[in-house]
C-alpha positions in Angstrom: 0.1 0.1 0.1 1.0 3.6 -0.6 -0.6 6.7 0.6 -1.1 9.7 -1.6 -1.4 13.3 0.1 -2.6 16.4 -2.0 -2.6 19.4 -0.2 -4.9 22.4 -1.5 -5.2 25.9 -0.8 -8.7 27.3 -1.5 -9.2 30.7 -0.9 -12.4 32.1 -0.7 -15.8 30.1 -0.4 -14.9 26.3 -0.5 -18.6 24.9 -1.2 -17.7 24.5 -4.9 -14.6 22.8 -3.9 -16.2 20.0 -1.7 -18.9 19.7 -3.9 -16.6 18.9 -6.9 -14.9 16.1 -4.5 -18.2 14.6 -3.8 -18.9 14.0 -7.1 -15.0 12.8 -7.9 -15.5 10.5 -5.0 -17.6 8.2 -7.0 -14.4 7.3 -9.4 -12.3 6.9 -6.5 -14.8 4.5 -5.0 -15.0 2.3 -8.3 -11.3 1.9 -8.6 -10.0 -1.3 -7.7 -6.4 0.3 -7.2 -8.0 2.4 -4.4 -8.2 1.2 -0.8 -9.6 4.4 0.9 -9.6 8.1 0.6 -10.6 11.1 2.9 -10.7 14.8 2.3 -9.8 16.8 5.4 -10.1 20.5 6.1 -7.9 22.4 8.2 -9.7 23.5 11.4 -7.4 26.5 12.1 -6.9 27.5 8.6 -10.3 26.6 6.7 -8.7 27.4 3.3 -6.2 24.4 3.6 -7.3 20.8 2.6 -5.5 17.6 2.5 -6.9 14.7 0.4 -5.8 11.3 1.3 -6.0 8.6 -1.0 -4.5 5.1 0.0 -3.4 3.1 -3.1 -2.6 -0.7 -3.6 0.9 0.7 -5.0 2.3 3.7 -6.8 2.1 1.8 -10.0 -1.4 1.0 -9.6 -2.0 4.6 -9.3 -0.1 6.1 -11.9 -0.2 3.2 -14.6 -3.5 1.7 -13.6 -6.0 4.5 -12.3 -4.3 7.2 -14.3 -4.6 5.3 -17.7 -7.9 3.7 -17.0 -11.5 4.6 -18.0 -12.2 6.2 -14.5 -9.6 8.9 -14.6 -10.9 11.0 -17.2 -14.2 11.5 -15.0 -12.3 12.2 -11.9 -10.2 14.6 -13.6 -13.0 16.3 -15.1 -14.7 17.1 -11.6 -11.6 18.5 -9.7 -9.6 20.2 -13.0 -10.8 23.8 -12.0 -8.6 23.1 -8.7 -5.6 21.6 -9.9 -3.6 25.0 -9.7 -4.6 25.4 -6.0 -2.5 21.9 -5.3 0.7 22.8 -3.0 1.7 19.3 -2.7 1.0 15.8 -4.2 3.4 13.0 -3.3 3.3 9.1 -2.4 4.2 8.3 1.0 5.0 4.5 2.2 3.5 3.7 5.9 6.1 3.1 8.7 5.9 0.7 11.5 5.0 3.7 13.7 1.4 3.6 14.2 -1.0 2.7 17.1 -4.2 3.4 18.8 -5.0 6.0 21.8 -7.4 5.9 24.7 -10.1 7.6 23.3 -12.1 4.4 22.4 -11.5 1.5 24.9 -10.4 -1.8 23.6 -12.7 -4.8 23.3 -10.9 -6.4 26.4 -11.9 -3.3 28.4 -15.2 -3.0 27.2 -15.8 -6.7 28.1 -14.6 -5.9 31.7 -11.1 -7.1 31.8 -9.2 -10.4 32.6 -12.1 -11.4 35.1 -15.0 -10.9 32.5 -12.9 -13.4 30.0 -11.9 -15.9 32.9 -15.6 -16.2 33.6 -16.4 -16.8 30.0 -13.9 -19.6 29.5 -14.9 -21.1 33.0 -18.4 -21.3 32.2 -17.7 -22.3 28.6 -15.7 -25.4 29.4 -18.1 -26.7 31.9 -20.6 -26.8 29.1 -17.8 -28.2 26.8 -16.8 -31.2 29.1 -20.7 -32.6 29.4 -21.3 -31.9 25.3 -21.5 -35.1 23.2 -20.2 -33.4 19.9 -16.9 -31.5 21.2 -16.7 -33.3 24.6 -14.5 -35.9 23.7 -12.1 -33.5 22.2 -11.3 -32.3 25.9 -11.5 -35.4 27.9 -8.0 -35.1 29.0 -8.1 -31.4 29.2 -5.2 -29.6 31.4 -7.3 -28.0 34.6 -5.7 -24.7 33.6 -7.0 -24.9 30.0 -9.7 -22.3 30.3 -7.5 -20.0 32.2 -4.9 -20.3 29.1 -7.9 -19.7 26.7 -9.0 -16.7 28.6 -5.4 -15.2 28.5 -5.3 -16.0 24.5 -8.8 -14.0 24.2 -7.7 -11.3 26.4 -4.8 -10.4 24.4 -6.4 -10.8 20.9 -9.0 -8.2 22.2 -6.7 -5.8 23.3 -5.5 -6.9 26.8 -2.1 -7.8 28.3 0.4 -10.0 26.2 0.2 -12.8 28.9 -0.5 -15.4 26.5 2.5 -14.6 24.4 4.8 -14.1 27.4 3.6 -17.0 29.6 2.5 -19.5 26.9 4.7 -19.1 23.6 2.1 -16.9 21.8 0.7 -17.9 18.3 3.4 -20.8 17.8 2.1 -22.7 21.2 -1.7 -22.1 20.0 -1.0 -23.6 16.8 0.3 -26.6 18.4 -2.8 -27.2 20.2 -4.8 -27.5 17.0 -2.6 -29.4 14.7 -3.3 -32.8 13.9 -6.8 -32.6 16.0 -8.8 -33.1 12.6 -11.6 -30.9 13.8 -14.8 -31.2 12.1 -17.4 -28.9 10.7 -20.1 -29.7 13.3 -17.7 -29.7 16.1 -16.5 -26.0 15.0 -20.1 -24.8 15.2 -21.0 -26.5 18.6 -17.5 -24.8 20.0 -19.1 -21.3 18.5 -22.5 -22.0 19.9 -21.5 -23.0 23.2 -19.2 -19.9 23.5 -22.0 -17.6 22.8 -24.5 -19.2 25.1 -21.4 -18.9 27.7 -21.2 -15.2 26.9 -25.0 -14.5 27.5 -24.7 -16.7 30.6 -21.8 -14.8 32.2 -23.3 -11.3 31.2 -20.4 -10.3 28.7 -21.8 -7.1 27.2 -24.4 -7.5 24.6 -24.6 -4.6 22.5 -24.6 -5.1 18.8 -21.3 -3.6 18.3 -19.4 -5.4 20.8 -21.0 -8.7 20.0 -20.4 -8.3 16.0 -16.8 -7.7 16.7 -16.4 -10.4 19.1 -18.4 -13.1 17.0 -16.3 -11.7 13.9 -13.0 -13.1 15.8 -14.8 -16.3 16.8 -15.8 -17.2 13.3 -12.4 -16.3 12.0 -10.6 -18.3 14.6 -12.4 -21.3 14.7 -12.3 -21.5 11.0 -8.5 -20.9 10.9 -8.3 -23.5 13.8 -10.2 -26.3 11.6 -8.3 -25.7 8.6 -4.9 -25.9 10.6 -5.9 -29.2 12.3 -6.7 -31.2 9.0 -4.3 -34.1 8.0 -1.4 -32.4 6.0 -2.1 -29.1 6.9 0.9 -26.5 6.7 0.1 -23.5 8.2 2.7 -20.8 8.8 4.5 -21.9 12.5 5.4 -18.1 13.3 3.2 -15.3 13.7 1.8 -12.8 16.3 -1.3 -13.1 18.2 -4.0 -11.5 16.2 -5.5 -8.1 17.4 -8.8 -7.7 17.0 -10.8 -4.2 17.2 -13.9 -2.5 16.9 -15.7 -3.3 13.2 -12.4 -4.4 11.8 -10.8 -7.7 11.1 -7.1 -7.4 10.8 -5.4 -10.7 11.2 -1.9 -10.2 12.3 -2.1 -6.5 12.8 1.0 -5.9 14.9 
């Protein structure tokens, strides 16, 4: 990915400029080379604007979009403002990135370590008496519910205890290799976990449950695939970090 920044200085009434970009935006939205875009206006200096466009690569932008069928329509809308451009360059993202504290993590919203420990404790009580997945856990380590709580806590933004104390992703992967999990077992695992979430009072607002369910679906499907005979998943990867409304596997 590469990020293009275009800086504008628009003197006087800026209404027509913003309207032009609203019309031009449909061409960006249709471009397979464009990941996302945003036009921002300076609060302190309202005549200053920055357009941010994330392209799949500089080449895809310059040789794909610029030479494609969508560019003429885009250019026609913003042509009156070309001379107002002060900068137009591509930037490569660095590893310096993160989130602030304005929005609580899913871990915090759920209630922290205690909430996930309550969840997994109740969940494995149900698992052990279940005729579909119970046999998979017949010889379960007594500490297993707590370890899974540590994993979920880390995934949802809590402390990195599973990585620090249990070996992180490679250890979790080792728990699934060769298990030959079936799709009915995966579905029962999901169903019982969701029932346990209700029973222990995990937040039931749609935003939290959608993010929570998104990870559980992704994680269990990955575990199923990794457990099959002959599977060759990568053995080194970080614990995935899951956020609100997004599903970025292996985001650091």
